[in-house]
C-alpha positions, 0 to 999 in steps of 0.5 A: 500500500505504501509503495502504491502511494509512493509511486503515485507521488513520484508520478505526480512529481515527474509529471509536474517536472515535465509540465514545468520544463515543457511550459518553460520551453514553450514560453522561450520558443514563443518569445523567440518566434515573436521576434522574427520578421514575417519573411523569416516566419514564412521561410521557417514554415515553408522549410519545415513543410518541405522537409515534412513533404520529403519525409512523407514521400520517402515513407510512401515510396517504401511501399513501391521499392523492392525490399532490400535483401538482408544477409543472413548471419549464418550462411544457408549452406552451412546449417546442418541438423543434428540428431535429437540426442545431441541437440543442445536445446534438449540438454538445456531443457532436461538437464541431461536427464534424457542422455543419462537414462537412454 
């Protein structure tokens, strides 16, 4: 019960700190933007919009581009199966019980 109350208090404190920092950043950014001229504001808006457009087009293009071939960490030809008696996962699961009694 105490831990639950302590976690809630901690969450409230963290939320308060995040809100506090966000508000400070928001006011600082607003103050900086108010000092910009109309032409500078337009340049920033158009620049960010252009970057957003490029990113959106790149994401859409991923659907139409062929998938990139990934190199397997182990070459296909070198994979070999082993008999069940010497399979390493069997040893780990049963603690060598199978090998001791068979």
